[in-house]
N, C-alpha and C positions, 0 to 999 in steps of 0.2 A: 755157694761162696758167700763170704761175709764182708760187710763194709767196715767192720771193726777189727777183724782178725788181721794180724800182720801179713804182709806179702813178702816173701823171700825171693830175691832175684839171683839167679845163677847165670853167670856169663861163661859161655863155651867158645874157645878159640877154634874156628872152623878152618881158617886159612890165613897165613901171613906170607905175602910175597914182597917183591921189591917195591911195587907201586900200589898194590891193593891189599886190604885186610878184610876178613869177613868174620863176624861174630854172631852167635845165636844167644839170645837171652830168654830164659824160661822164668816166668813169674809163677810162684807156687804158693798155695794156701792150703794148710792142713796136709801138706805132702802131695797135693794134686796139682798138676800143671794146669793153670787157668788161662795162660796167654803165652804165646811164643813170638818173639821178634827176631827177624833175620835182617842184619844190616851190613852194608859194605862201606868201606872207607877207601878213599884214594888219596895218595900223596899229592900235595899241591904241585901242579906242573903248568907250564905255559900251554895254552890251548886255543881253540877257536873262540872268537868273540861271542858266538851264539850260545856258548855254554854258560855264560854269565847272565842269568835271568834276573831282572830287577823286579822287586815286589810292586804290584800295581797299587795305585792310591785307593785305599778302601776307608770307609768311615770307621772311626774309633768306636769302642764298645758303648760309650755314652750316647752315640747317635743311633744305635740299633733299637728295634722295637722289643718290648718286654714279651714274655711268653703270653701274658694276658692280652696284650695288644694284638699279638699274632692270632690267638684264638678268636678274639672278637672280629678281626678282619676276615677270618675264614668263615665264621658263622654268617656274616653279613654280606659277603661277596657272592652274588648269584652265579658268577662264572666258575667258581670252584666246586668240585664234586663234594658231596657230603659223606 
């Protein structure tokens, strides 16, 4: 596969119901399927409160370590396997 060749996405309708819909998406490069996604969608309906999951507080990208910092930490941490 190539990083520069275009990727063609083909969407296939698997199912359409009253409340649910299912799609399959094939990603093709040079006519060869390189990735397949199956996804389901549900019509918005009233439901249990536990279905609404809030995102946890996580640090923004600017607070994360760089790849170089992660490599350095791995090399110098004696608890981590080599």
